[in-house]
NUVEXKOL-856379 format. One record per residue (C-alpha): x, y, z; residue number from 1. Coordinates in steps of 0.5 Angstrom, whole numbers, plus 500, padded with zeros to 3 digits. Layout:
xx X; yy Y; zz Z; k NUM
...
//
This chain:
xx 483; yy 501; zz 522; k 1
xx 485; yy 504; zz 529; k 2
xx 483; yy 501; zz 535; k 3
xx 478; yy 506; zz 538; k 4
xx 478; yy 503; zz 545; k 5
xx 486; yy 504; zz 545; k 6
xx 485; yy 511; zz 542; k 7
xx 480; yy 513; zz 548; k 8
xx 484; yy 510; zz 553; k 9
xx 491; yy 513; zz 550; k 10
xx 489; yy 519; zz 546; k 11
xx 496; yy 522; zz 547; k 12
xx 499; yy 517; zz 544; k 13
xx 495; yy 518; zz 538; k 14
xx 496; yy 526; zz 538; k 15
xx 503; yy 525; zz 539; k 16
xx 503; yy 520; zz 533; k 17
xx 500; yy 525; zz 529; k 18
xx 505; yy 531; zz 531; k 19
xx 511; yy 526; zz 529; k 20
xx 507; yy 525; zz 522; k 21
xx 508; yy 533; zz 522; k 22
xx 500; yy 534; zz 522; k 23
xx 498; yy 541; zz 524; k 24
xx 495; yy 543; zz 531; k 25
xx 488; yy 544; zz 527; k 26
xx 488; yy 537; zz 524; k 27
xx 490; yy 534; zz 530; k 28
xx 484; yy 536; zz 533; k 29
xx 481; yy 530; zz 530; k 30
xx 482; yy 526; zz 536; k 31
xx 478; yy 531; zz 540; k 32
xx 473; yy 530; zz 535; k 33
xx 473; yy 523; zz 536; k 34
xx 473; yy 523; zz 543; k 35
xx 467; yy 527; zz 543; k 36
xx 463; yy 524; zz 538; k 37
xx 464; yy 517; zz 541; k 38
xx 461; yy 520; zz 548; k 39
xx 455; yy 523; zz 544; k 40
xx 454; yy 516; zz 541; k 41
xx 455; yy 512; zz 548; k 42
xx 450; yy 517; zz 551; k 43
xx 445; yy 516; zz 546; k 44
xx 445; yy 509; zz 546; k 45
xx 444; yy 509; zz 554; k 46
xx 438; yy 514; zz 552; k 47
xx 435; yy 509; zz 547; k 48
xx 436; yy 503; zz 551; k 49
xx 432; yy 506; zz 557; k 50
xx 426; yy 508; zz 552; k 51
xx 426; yy 501; zz 549; k 52
xx 426; yy 498; zz 556; k 53
xx 420; yy 503; zz 557; k 54
xx 416; yy 501; zz 551; k 55
xx 417; yy 494; zz 553; k 56
xx 414; yy 495; zz 560; k 57
xx 408; yy 499; zz 557; k 58
xx 407; yy 494; zz 551; k 59
xx 406; yy 488; zz 556; k 60
xx 400; yy 492; zz 559; k 61
xx 393; yy 493; zz 557; k 62
xx 394; yy 500; zz 554; k 63
xx 389; yy 506; zz 555; k 64
xx 388; yy 511; zz 549; k 65
xx 393; yy 516; zz 553; k 66
xx 398; yy 510; zz 554; k 67
xx 398; yy 508; zz 546; k 68
xx 399; yy 516; zz 545; k 69
xx 405; yy 516; zz 549; k 70
xx 408; yy 509; zz 546; k 71
xx 407; yy 512; zz 539; k 72
xx 411; yy 518; zz 541; k 73
xx 416; yy 514; zz 545; k 74
xx 417; yy 510; zz 538; k 75
xx 418; yy 517; zz 534; k 76
xx 423; yy 519; zz 539; k 77
xx 427; yy 512; zz 538; k 78
xx 427; yy 513; zz 531; k 79
xx 430; yy 520; zz 532; k 80
xx 435; yy 517; zz 537; k 81
xx 437; yy 511; zz 532; k 82
xx 438; yy 516; zz 526; k 83
xx 442; yy 521; zz 530; k 84
xx 446; yy 515; zz 532; k 85
xx 447; yy 512; zz 525; k 86
xx 449; yy 519; zz 523; k 87
xx 454; yy 520; zz 528; k 88
xx 457; yy 513; zz 527; k 89
xx 458; yy 515; zz 520; k 90
xx 462; yy 521; zz 522; k 91
xx 466; yy 517; zz 527; k 92
xx 468; yy 512; zz 522; k 93
xx 470; yy 518; zz 517; k 94
xx 474; yy 521; zz 522; k 95
xx 477; yy 514; zz 524; k 96
xx 479; yy 512; zz 517; k 97
xx 483; yy 518; zz 516; k 98
xx 487; yy 517; zz 522; k 99
xx 494; yy 514; zz 520; k 100
xx 497; yy 508; zz 523; k 101
xx 502; yy 509; zz 529; k 102
xx 509; yy 509; zz 527; k 103
xx 515; yy 505; zz 531; k 104
xx 519; yy 508; zz 536; k 105
xx 525; yy 507; zz 532; k 106
xx 522; yy 511; zz 526; k 107
xx 527; yy 517; zz 525; k 108
xx 523; yy 524; zz 526; k 109
xx 523; yy 528; zz 520; k 110
xx 519; yy 532; zz 515; k 111
xx 521; yy 530; zz 508; k 112
xx 525; yy 525; zz 504; k 113
xx 531; yy 529; zz 506; k 114
xx 531; yy 527; zz 513; k 115
xx 530; yy 519; zz 511; k 116
xx 536; yy 515; zz 514; k 117
xx 541; yy 511; zz 510; k 118
xx 543; yy 505; zz 513; k 119
xx 546; yy 501; zz 508; k 120
xx 550; yy 502; zz 501; k 121
xx 552; yy 496; zz 497; k 122
xx 555; yy 496; zz 490; k 123
xx 560; yy 500; zz 486; k 124
xx 558; yy 506; zz 482; k 125
xx 562; yy 505; zz 475; k 126
xx 562; yy 512; zz 472; k 127
xx 564; yy 512; zz 464; k 128
xx 564; yy 517; zz 459; k 129
xx 557; yy 514; zz 455; k 130
xx 552; yy 515; zz 461; k 131
xx 546; yy 516; zz 457; k 132
xx 539; yy 516; zz 460; k 133
xx 534; yy 510; zz 459; k 134
xx 530; yy 515; zz 454; k 135
xx 536; yy 515; zz 449; k 136
xx 538; yy 508; zz 450; k 137
xx 531; yy 506; zz 449; k 138
xx 531; yy 510; zz 442; k 139
xx 538; yy 507; zz 440; k 140
xx 536; yy 500; zz 441; k 141
xx 529; yy 501; zz 439; k 142
xx 526; yy 498; zz 445; k 143
xx 522; yy 503; zz 448; k 144
xx 517; yy 508; zz 445; k 145
xx 514; yy 514; zz 449; k 146
xx 512; yy 519; zz 443; k 147
xx 507; yy 514; zz 440; k 148
xx 505; yy 512; zz 447; k 149
xx 503; yy 519; zz 448; k 150
xx 500; yy 520; zz 442; k 151
xx 495; yy 514; zz 443; k 152
xx 494; yy 515; zz 451; k 153
xx 497; yy 521; zz 453; k 154
xx 503; yy 523; zz 457; k 155
xx 506; yy 518; zz 462; k 156
xx 505; yy 512; zz 458; k 157
xx 510; yy 508; zz 454; k 158
xx 511; yy 502; zz 449; k 159
xx 516; yy 496; zz 451; k 160
xx 518; yy 493; zz 444; k 161
xx 523; yy 488; zz 442; k 162
xx 528; yy 486; zz 447; k 163
xx 525; yy 490; zz 453; k 164
xx 519; yy 486; zz 453; k 165
xx 523; yy 480; zz 453; k 166
xx 527; yy 483; zz 459; k 167
xx 521; yy 484; zz 463; k 168
xx 519; yy 477; zz 462; k 169
xx 526; yy 475; zz 464; k 170
xx 525; yy 479; zz 471; k 171
xx 518; yy 476; zz 472; k 172
xx 521; yy 469; zz 471; k 173
xx 527; yy 470; zz 475; k 174
xx 524; yy 473; zz 481; k 175
xx 518; yy 468; zz 481; k 176
xx 524; yy 462; zz 481; k 177
xx 528; yy 465; zz 486; k 178
xx 522; yy 467; zz 491; k 179
xx 519; yy 460; zz 490; k 180
xx 524; yy 457; zz 495; k 181
xx 521; yy 462; zz 501; k 182
xx 514; yy 459; zz 501; k 183
xx 511; yy 464; zz 497; k 184
xx 504; yy 463; zz 493; k 185
xx 504; yy 465; zz 486; k 186
xx 498; yy 469; zz 485; k 187
xx 495; yy 474; zz 480; k 188
xx 490; yy 478; zz 483; k 189
xx 484; yy 482; zz 480; k 190
xx 486; yy 489; zz 478; k 191
xx 479; yy 492; zz 480; k 192
xx 477; yy 493; zz 487; k 193
xx 471; yy 495; zz 491; k 194
xx 471; yy 501; zz 495; k 195
xx 469; yy 498; zz 502; k 196
xx 476; yy 494; zz 501; k 197
xx 480; yy 499; zz 498; k 198
xx 478; yy 504; zz 504; k 199
xx 479; yy 498; zz 509; k 200
xx 486; yy 497; zz 506; k 201
xx 487; yy 505; zz 508; k 202
xx 488; yy 507; zz 500; k 203
xx 482; yy 512; zz 500; k 204
xx 484; yy 516; zz 506; k 205
xx 486; yy 523; zz 506; k 206
xx 489; yy 525; zz 500; k 207
xx 490; yy 518; zz 497; k 208
xx 483; yy 518; zz 493; k 209
xx 486; yy 523; zz 488; k 210
xx 491; yy 518; zz 486; k 211
xx 486; yy 513; zz 484; k 212
xx 482; yy 511; zz 478; k 213
xx 475; yy 510; zz 479; k 214
xx 470; yy 507; zz 474; k 215
xx 463; yy 510; zz 476; k 216
xx 459; yy 506; zz 472; k 217
xx 462; yy 499; zz 475; k 218
xx 463; yy 502; zz 482; k 219
xx 470; yy 500; zz 482; k 220
xx 477; yy 502; zz 483; k 221
xx 483; yy 500; zz 479; k 222
xx 489; yy 498; zz 484; k 223
xx 495; yy 502; zz 485; k 224
xx 499; yy 495; zz 487; k 225
xx 498; yy 488; zz 487; k 226
xx 498; yy 489; zz 495; k 227
xx 491; yy 492; zz 494; k 228
xx 487; yy 486; zz 492; k 229
xx 492; yy 481; zz 496; k 230
xx 491; yy 484; zz 502; k 231
xx 483; yy 483; zz 503; k 232
xx 484; yy 476; zz 501; k 233
xx 482; yy 474; zz 508; k 234
xx 477; yy 479; zz 509; k 235
xx 472; yy 477; zz 514; k 236
xx 475; yy 470; zz 515; k 237
xx 479; yy 467; zz 521; k 238
xx 485; yy 463; zz 520; k 239
xx 488; yy 459; zz 525; k 240
xx 495; yy 460; zz 528; k 241
xx 498; yy 454; zz 525; k 242
xx 497; yy 457; zz 518; k 243
xx 501; yy 463; zz 519; k 244
xx 505; yy 466; zz 516; k 245
xx 502; yy 466; zz 509; k 246
xx 506; yy 469; zz 504; k 247
xx 504; yy 471; zz 497; k 248
xx 508; yy 473; zz 491; k 249
xx 503; yy 477; zz 486; k 250
xx 504; yy 480; zz 479; k 251
xx 499; yy 486; zz 477; k 252
xx 499; yy 492; zz 472; k 253
xx 499; yy 498; zz 477; k 254
xx 495; yy 504; zz 476; k 255
xx 496; yy 511; zz 479; k 256
xx 494; yy 518; zz 477; k 257
xx 501; yy 521; zz 480; k 258
xx 497; yy 526; zz 483; k 259
xx 501; yy 532; zz 486; k 260
xx 507; yy 530; zz 482; k 261
xx 506; yy 534; zz 476; k 262
xx 513; yy 537; zz 474; k 263
xx 516; yy 531; zz 477; k 264
xx 520; yy 526; zz 473; k 265
xx 515; yy 528; zz 467; k 266
xx 521; yy 525; zz 462; k 267
xx 522; yy 517; zz 461; k 268
xx 518; yy 512; zz 465; k 269
xx 520; yy 513; zz 472; k 270
xx 513; yy 516; zz 474; k 271
xx 508; yy 513; zz 470; k 272
xx 500; yy 512; zz 470; k 273
xx 501; yy 505; zz 468; k 274
xx 506; yy 500; zz 470; k 275
xx 508; yy 492; zz 472; k 276
xx 510; yy 490; zz 479; k 277
xx 511; yy 484; zz 483; k 278
xx 509; yy 485; zz 490; k 279
xx 511; yy 480; zz 496; k 280
xx 505; yy 480; zz 501; k 281
xx 505; yy 477; zz 508; k 282
xx 500; yy 475; zz 513; k 283
xx 503; yy 473; zz 520; k 284
xx 503; yy 473; zz 527; k 285
xx 503; yy 480; zz 531; k 286
xx 509; yy 477; zz 535; k 287
xx 513; yy 475; zz 528; k 288
xx 511; yy 481; zz 524; k 289
xx 518; yy 485; zz 525; k 290
xx 522; yy 479; zz 524; k 291
xx 518; yy 478; zz 517; k 292
xx 519; yy 485; zz 516; k 293
xx 527; yy 484; zz 516; k 294
xx 526; yy 478; zz 512; k 295
xx 522; yy 481; zz 506; k 296
xx 528; yy 487; zz 506; k 297
xx 533; yy 481; zz 506; k 298
xx 530; yy 478; zz 500; k 299
xx 529; yy 485; zz 496; k 300
xx 537; yy 486; zz 497; k 301
xx 538; yy 479; zz 495; k 302
xx 534; yy 480; zz 488; k 303
xx 538; yy 487; zz 487; k 304
xx 545; yy 483; zz 489; k 305
xx 543; yy 478; zz 484; k 306
xx 542; yy 483; zz 479; k 307
xx 548; yy 487; zz 481; k 308
xx 545; yy 493; zz 481; k 309
xx 548; yy 499; zz 486; k 310
xx 543; yy 501; zz 491; k 311
xx 542; yy 503; zz 498; k 312
xx 537; yy 502; zz 504; k 313
xx 533; yy 507; zz 507; k 314
xx 529; yy 508; zz 513; k 315
xx 524; yy 512; zz 512; k 316
xx 522; yy 518; zz 517; k 317
xx 516; yy 520; zz 520; k 318
xx 514; yy 526; zz 515; k 319
xx 515; yy 521; zz 509; k 320
xx 513; yy 514; zz 512; k 321
xx 506; yy 511; zz 508; k 322
xx 499; yy 513; zz 511; k 323
xx 498; yy 505; zz 513; k 324
xx 505; yy 504; zz 515; k 325
xx 508; yy 502; zz 522; k 326
xx 515; yy 502; zz 519; k 327
xx 518; yy 503; zz 512; k 328
xx 524; yy 502; zz 509; k 329
xx 526; yy 504; zz 501; k 330
xx 531; yy 501; zz 497; k 331
xx 534; yy 506; zz 492; k 332
xx 538; yy 504; zz 486; k 333
xx 543; yy 508; zz 483; k 334
xx 541; yy 512; zz 476; k 335
xx 547; yy 514; zz 473; k 336
xx 544; yy 519; zz 468; k 337
xx 541; yy 523; zz 474; k 338
xx 547; yy 522; zz 478; k 339
xx 543; yy 520; zz 484; k 340
xx 540; yy 514; zz 488; k 341
xx 532; yy 513; zz 486; k 342
xx 527; yy 509; zz 490; k 343
xx 525; yy 502; zz 486; k 344
xx 523; yy 498; zz 492; k 345
xx 519; yy 499; zz 499; k 346
xx 518; yy 495; zz 504; k 347
xx 513; yy 496; zz 510; k 348
xx 510; yy 493; zz 516; k 349
xx 503; yy 495; zz 517; k 350
xx 502; yy 491; zz 523; k 351
xx 494; yy 490; zz 524; k 352
xx 492; yy 497; zz 521; k 353
xx 490; yy 494; zz 514; k 354
xx 487; yy 487; zz 517; k 355
xx 483; yy 491; zz 522; k 356
xx 480; yy 495; zz 516; k 357
xx 478; yy 489; zz 512; k 358
xx 477; yy 484; zz 518; k 359
xx 482; yy 479; zz 517; k 360
xx 483; yy 475; zz 524; k 361
xx 486; yy 469; zz 526; k 362
xx 485; yy 464; zz 532; k 363
xx 490; yy 463; zz 537; k 364
xx 491; yy 456; zz 540; k 365
xx 488; yy 458; zz 546; k 366
xx 481; yy 460; zz 542; k 367
xx 483; yy 468; zz 543; k 368
xx 481; yy 471; zz 536; k 369
xx 486; yy 477; zz 534; k 370
xx 487; yy 481; zz 528; k 371
xx 493; yy 479; zz 523; k 372
xx 499; yy 483; zz 522; k 373
xx 500; yy 484; zz 514; k 374
xx 507; yy 487; zz 511; k 375
xx 508; yy 489; zz 503; k 376
xx 514; yy 489; zz 500; k 377
xx 516; yy 490; zz 492; k 378
xx 520; yy 484; zz 489; k 379
xx 521; yy 488; zz 483; k 380
xx 518; yy 495; zz 480; k 381
xx 519; yy 493; zz 473; k 382
xx 520; yy 500; zz 470; k 383
xx 524; yy 503; zz 475; k 384
xx 529; yy 496; zz 475; k 385
xx 529; yy 497; zz 467; k 386
xx 532; yy 504; zz 468; k 387
xx 537; yy 502; zz 473; k 388
xx 539; yy 496; zz 468; k 389
xx 539; yy 500; zz 462; k 390
xx 543; yy 505; zz 465; k 391
xx 548; yy 501; zz 469; k 392
xx 549; yy 496; zz 464; k 393
xx 550; yy 500; zz 458; k 394
xx 557; yy 499; zz 454; k 395
xx 560; yy 503; zz 448; k 396
xx 555; yy 500; zz 443; k 397
xx 551; yy 495; zz 446; k 398
xx 547; yy 494; zz 453; k 399
xx 549; yy 488; zz 457; k 400
xx 544; yy 483; zz 460; k 401
xx 545; yy 482; zz 468; k 402
xx 548; yy 475; zz 468; k 403
xx 542; yy 472; zz 472; k 404
xx 537; yy 474; zz 467; k 405
xx 541; yy 471; zz 461; k 406
xx 538; yy 464; zz 461; k 407
xx 531; yy 467; zz 461; k 408
xx 533; yy 472; zz 455; k 409
xx 537; yy 467; zz 452; k 410
xx 542; yy 472; zz 450; k 411
xx 548; yy 476; zz 453; k 412
xx 547; yy 483; zz 450; k 413
xx 542; yy 488; zz 447; k 414
xx 545; yy 491; zz 440; k 415
xx 542; yy 496; zz 436; k 416
xx 537; yy 494; zz 430; k 417
xx 540; yy 492; zz 424; k 418
xx 540; yy 498; zz 419; k 419
//
């Protein structure tokens, strides 16, 4: 997904980027490996072209036996060079696919989420004596069953029941109704993806492959977000400049192994292997992608404000930013039972990184063809927003439903089941 011509011209730009992302020196050496490999490939191509030229000249003559033997050897040499070019090109592509996107100059430097920069806070945090967690509330109101899900499917799964099912669909309908005013195309994408396009989206690089569920018999992966199959929608196509921007709002179930997170958030539904999510995805002109990024973030905030959930906006630092991201914001909702903010939304500008990976391009009015810029942003991650709603809206013996969702739920509260 990296422009190798730019890398060869400005290798220090890519070395510096890896340093900002806290790569070790031994791993940053991948830049030198790429340069060396590309040089070797170019030299082999020169040799191959020279041999082909010789073969073509000799083939036009009336060859004697000695020339025929020489031609036969040249063809053997050509085959060896072709095989070498193919092997080295494959290795080069592997190196390139494991290089992350260049990050923006205003991304704060840091090593972990502790170094992320809080840029805004909204809403009042209300503390009461009855701040139970969503697990307790789920049992009390008979709307969430984690124990039986663990029996049937294992840990990090859940059953939604009764009013929680209605709350999920209320959230979905509210968000679709809200975002249709901003030219989003509703879409339900495939939940499976071929390796070629998953790799092109930058979601199988580095340690990300461990996060994916793979079905060997079908040679398909389960997606971790609607972004993963909306992003390749225009793969190997060329749009016209006047068609952009194109905005999609996708619903999908998401599947993640949560590799490396064992021991973290093991209780409840904050970090699960399967969850539902609505995702915004934009295809836009390069010169408009930063404006589009701020636009998507503003929509996320409007959704949170409509739900009246306290939140903060965080600019992600260089050590925590996503592999594919040029710049990333997170929105974190206040979770009373944890007495802290937890991430519910991400909002990322990937510039031309993913478009380059899936070969999604557009034609300028001048006729010039360029790669599209792509952006992705959570509209609502159902499980996490439900946690925030249950815990922030709990009362003495009922859970209030956010006012904006009441017309969809056709009620204003969730009450305990009748005994």
